[in-house]
DSSP file (Angstrom, degrees, kcal/mol; ACC not computed):
  #  RESIDUE AA STRUCTURE BP1 BP2  ACC     N-H-->O    O-->H-N    N-H-->O    O-->H-N    TCO  KAPPA ALPHA  PHI   PSI    X-CA   Y-CA   Z-CA
    1    1 A X              0   0    0      0, 0.0     2,-0.3     0, 0.0     0, 0.0   0.000 360.0 360.0 360.0 135.8  220.0   16.2  220.2
    2    2 A X        -     0   0    0      1,-0.1     2,-0.8     2,-0.0     0, 0.0  -0.584 360.0-131.2 -79.7 136.7  220.5   19.8  219.0
    3    3 A X     >  -     0   0    0     -2,-0.3     4,-1.2     1,-0.2     3,-0.2  -0.810  18.8-168.5 -90.9 112.6  217.5   22.0  218.9
    4    4 A X  H  > S+     0   0    0     -2,-0.8     4,-2.6     1,-0.2     5,-0.2   0.787  81.5  60.9 -75.5 -28.3  217.6   23.7  215.4
    5    5 A X  H  > S+     0   0    0      1,-0.2     4,-2.4     2,-0.2    -1,-0.2   0.879 104.8  50.0 -66.3 -35.2  214.9   26.2  216.1
    6    6 A X  H  > S+     0   0    0      2,-0.2     4,-1.8    -3,-0.2    -1,-0.2   0.889 111.8  47.0 -68.1 -39.2  217.0   27.7  218.9
    7    7 A X  H  X S+     0   0    0     -4,-1.2     4,-2.3     2,-0.2    -2,-0.2   0.901 113.0  49.4 -68.1 -42.4  220.1   27.9  216.7
    8    8 A X  H  X S+     0   0    0     -4,-2.6     4,-2.5     1,-0.2    -2,-0.2   0.912 110.3  50.4 -63.5 -42.2  218.1   29.5  213.9
    9    9 A X  H  X S+     0   0    0     -4,-2.4     4,-2.3     1,-0.2    -1,-0.2   0.887 110.1  50.8 -63.8 -37.9  216.6   32.0  216.3
   10   10 A X  H  X S+     0   0    0     -4,-1.8     4,-2.6     2,-0.2    -2,-0.2   0.909 109.7  49.9 -65.6 -42.0  220.1   32.9  217.6
   11   11 A X  H  X S+     0   0    0     -4,-2.3     4,-2.4     2,-0.2    -2,-0.2   0.925 111.4  48.4 -61.1 -46.2  221.3   33.4  214.0
   12   12 A X  H  X S+     0   0    0     -4,-2.5     4,-2.3     1,-0.2    -2,-0.2   0.899 111.8  50.6 -62.9 -41.2  218.4   35.7  213.2
   13   13 A X  H  X S+     0   0    0     -4,-2.3     4,-2.5     2,-0.2    -2,-0.2   0.930 111.2  47.3 -61.2 -46.7  219.0   37.6  216.4
   14   14 A X  H  X S+     0   0    0     -4,-2.6     4,-2.3     1,-0.2    -2,-0.2   0.903 112.5  49.1 -65.3 -40.5  222.7   38.1  215.7
   15   15 A X  H  X S+     0   0    0     -4,-2.4     4,-2.4     2,-0.2    -1,-0.2   0.894 111.0  50.4 -65.0 -39.2  222.0   39.2  212.1
   16   16 A X  H  X S+     0   0    0     -4,-2.3     4,-2.6     2,-0.2    -2,-0.2   0.916 110.5  49.2 -65.3 -42.7  219.4   41.7  213.3
   17   17 A X  H  X S+     0   0    0     -4,-2.5     4,-2.4     2,-0.2    -2,-0.2   0.912 111.4  49.8 -62.7 -41.5  221.8   43.2  215.9
   18   18 A X  H  X S+     0   0    0     -4,-2.3     4,-2.2     2,-0.2    -2,-0.2   0.914 111.4  49.0 -60.7 -44.7  224.5   43.5  213.2
   19   19 A X  H  X S+     0   0    0     -4,-2.4     4,-2.7     2,-0.2    -2,-0.2   0.924 111.6  48.7 -63.6 -44.3  222.0   45.2  210.8
   20   20 A X  H  X S+     0   0    0     -4,-2.6     4,-2.6     2,-0.2     5,-0.2   0.912 111.2  49.3 -64.6 -41.9  220.9   47.7  213.6
   21   21 A X  H  X S+     0   0    0     -4,-2.4     4,-1.7     1,-0.2    -1,-0.2   0.913 112.9  48.2 -61.7 -41.3  224.4   48.5  214.5
   22   22 A X  H  < S+     0   0    0     -4,-2.2     4,-0.3    -5,-0.2    -2,-0.2   0.900 111.1  50.2 -66.1 -40.7  225.2   49.1  210.9
   23   23 A X  H >< S+     0   0    0     -4,-2.7     3,-1.4     1,-0.2     5,-0.3   0.932 110.8  48.5 -61.9 -46.8  222.1   51.3  210.4
   24   24 A X  H 3< S+     0   0    0     -4,-2.6    -1,-0.2     1,-0.3    -2,-0.2   0.838 111.8  50.7 -64.1 -32.6  222.9   53.4  213.4
   25   25 A X  T 3< S+     0   0    0     -4,-1.7    34,-1.1    -5,-0.2    -1,-0.3   0.405  93.2 101.9 -85.4   2.8  226.5   53.9  212.2
   26   26 A X  B <  S-A   58   0A   0     -3,-1.4    32,-0.2    -4,-0.3    -3,-0.1  -0.267  81.0-117.2 -84.1 173.0  225.5   54.9  208.7
   27   27 A X  S    S+     0   0    0     30,-0.7    -1,-0.1    -2,-0.0     3,-0.1   0.329  73.5 121.5 -88.1   5.8  225.4   58.4  207.2
   28   28 A X  S    S-     0   0    0     -5,-0.3     5,-0.0    29,-0.2    -2,-0.0  -0.205  72.9 -89.8 -68.4 161.4  221.6   58.3  206.6
   29   29 A X     >  -     0   0    0      1,-0.1     4,-2.2     4,-0.0     5,-0.2  -0.227  37.1-108.7 -66.6 161.7  219.3   60.9  208.1
   30   30 A X  H  > S+     0   0    0      1,-0.2     4,-2.4     2,-0.2     5,-0.2   0.887 118.2  53.5 -61.5 -39.5  217.8   60.2  211.6
   31   31 A X  H  > S+     0   0    0      1,-0.2     4,-2.2     2,-0.2    -1,-0.2   0.910 109.5  47.2 -62.3 -43.2  214.4   59.6  210.1
   32   32 A X  H  > S+     0   0    0      1,-0.2     4,-2.5     2,-0.2    -1,-0.2   0.879 110.7  52.9 -66.5 -37.6  215.6   57.0  207.7
   33   33 A X  H  X S+     0   0    0     -4,-2.2     4,-2.6     2,-0.2    -2,-0.2   0.932 109.4  48.7 -62.0 -44.9  217.6   55.3  210.4
   34   34 A X  H  X S+     0   0    0     -4,-2.4     4,-2.5     1,-0.2     5,-0.2   0.914 111.4  49.7 -62.9 -43.5  214.5   55.0  212.6
   35   35 A X  H  X S+     0   0    0     -4,-2.2     4,-2.4     1,-0.2    -1,-0.2   0.936 112.9  46.3 -61.5 -46.7  212.4   53.6  209.8
   36   36 A X  H  X S+     0   0    0     -4,-2.5     4,-2.5     2,-0.2    -2,-0.2   0.905 112.1  50.2 -64.1 -41.4  215.0   51.0  209.0
   37   37 A X  H  X S+     0   0    0     -4,-2.6     4,-2.3     2,-0.2    -2,-0.2   0.940 112.7  47.0 -63.3 -45.8  215.5   50.0  212.6
   38   38 A X  H  X S+     0   0    0     -4,-2.5     4,-2.7     1,-0.2     5,-0.2   0.907 111.9  51.5 -61.2 -41.8  211.8   49.6  213.1
   39   39 A X  H  X S+     0   0    0     -4,-2.4     4,-2.2    -5,-0.2     8,-0.3   0.917 111.7  45.8 -61.0 -44.9  211.5   47.6  209.9
   40   40 A X  H  < S+     0   0    0     -4,-2.5     8,-0.2     7,-0.2    -1,-0.2   0.864 115.2  47.8 -67.9 -35.3  214.3   45.2  211.0
   41   41 A X  H  < S+     0   0    0     -4,-2.3     3,-0.4    -5,-0.2    -2,-0.2   0.887 115.1  43.8 -73.3 -38.2  212.8   44.8  214.4
   42   42 A X  H  < S+     0   0    0     -4,-2.7     2,-0.4     1,-0.3    -2,-0.2   0.865 129.6  23.7 -76.8 -35.9  209.2   44.2  213.2
   43   43 A X  S  X S-     0   0    0     -4,-2.2     4,-3.5    -5,-0.2     5,-0.4  -0.710  75.5-178.9-129.1  79.9  210.1   41.8  210.4
   44   44 A X  H  > S+     0   0    0     -3,-0.4     4,-1.7    -2,-0.4    -1,-0.2   0.860  77.5  32.3 -55.1 -49.6  213.4   40.3  211.3
   45   45 A X  H  > S+     0   0    0      2,-0.2     4,-2.0     3,-0.2    -1,-0.2   0.955 127.3  38.6 -76.6 -49.7  214.2   38.0  208.4
   46   46 A X  H  > S+     0   0    0      1,-0.2     4,-2.6     2,-0.2     5,-0.2   0.905 117.5  51.5 -67.1 -40.6  212.5   40.0  205.6
   47   47 A X  H  X S+     0   0    0     -4,-3.5     4,-2.7    -8,-0.3    -1,-0.2   0.896 109.6  50.0 -62.7 -40.9  213.7   43.3  207.1
   48   48 A X  H  X S+     0   0    0     -4,-1.7     4,-2.6    -5,-0.4    -1,-0.2   0.913 111.6  48.2 -64.8 -41.9  217.3   42.0  207.3
   49   49 A X  H  X S+     0   0    0     -4,-2.0     4,-1.8     2,-0.2    -2,-0.2   0.923 113.2  47.5 -65.6 -42.9  217.1   40.9  203.6
   50   50 A X  H  X>S+     0   0    0     -4,-2.6     4,-3.3     2,-0.2     5,-0.6   0.921 113.0  48.7 -64.0 -42.3  215.7   44.2  202.5
   51   51 A X  H  X5S+     0   0    0     -4,-2.7     4,-1.8     1,-0.2    -2,-0.2   0.917 109.3  53.3 -62.0 -41.2  218.3   46.1  204.6
   52   52 A X  H  <5S+     0   0    0     -4,-2.6    -1,-0.2     1,-0.2    -2,-0.2   0.865 119.2  34.5 -62.4 -35.9  221.0   44.0  203.0
   53   53 A X  H  <5S+     0   0    0     -4,-1.8    -2,-0.2    -5,-0.2    -1,-0.2   0.854 139.4   8.9 -86.4 -38.1  219.8   44.8  199.5
   54   54 A X  H  <5S+     0   0    0     -4,-3.3    -3,-0.2    -5,-0.2    -2,-0.2   0.527  97.9 106.9-124.6  -9.2  218.6   48.4  199.8
   55   55 A X  S  <<S-     0   0    0     -4,-1.8     2,-0.1    -5,-0.6    -4,-0.0  -0.120  73.2 -85.2 -81.2 171.4  219.6   49.8  203.2
   56   56 A X        -     0   0    0    -24,-0.1     2,-0.3     1,-0.1    -1,-0.1  -0.417  41.7-137.5 -72.7 148.7  222.2   52.3  204.4
   57   57 A X        -     0   0    0     -2,-0.1   -30,-0.7   -32,-0.1   -29,-0.2  -0.748  16.1-111.9-105.8 151.8  225.7   51.1  205.1
   58   58 A X  B      A   26   0A   0     -2,-0.3   -32,-0.2   -32,-0.2   -36,-0.1  -0.410 360.0 360.0 -74.6 159.5  228.0   52.0  207.9
   59   59 A X              0   0    0    -34,-1.1    -1,-0.1   -37,-0.1   -33,-0.1   0.483 360.0 360.0 -66.9 360.0  231.1   54.1  207.2
């Protein structure tokens, strides 16, 4: 039987890593990058959704 919580956690981890890489590669100031990365790390799902809607984009 497949453990769904493990798959869900892996998906959240991969999405968070993708968001952080995109944040670091963006043109935003260093302060904004730090705030976004901390936000995504502290609240992974909510932080990712907020970044997706309002966050800086990579070039």
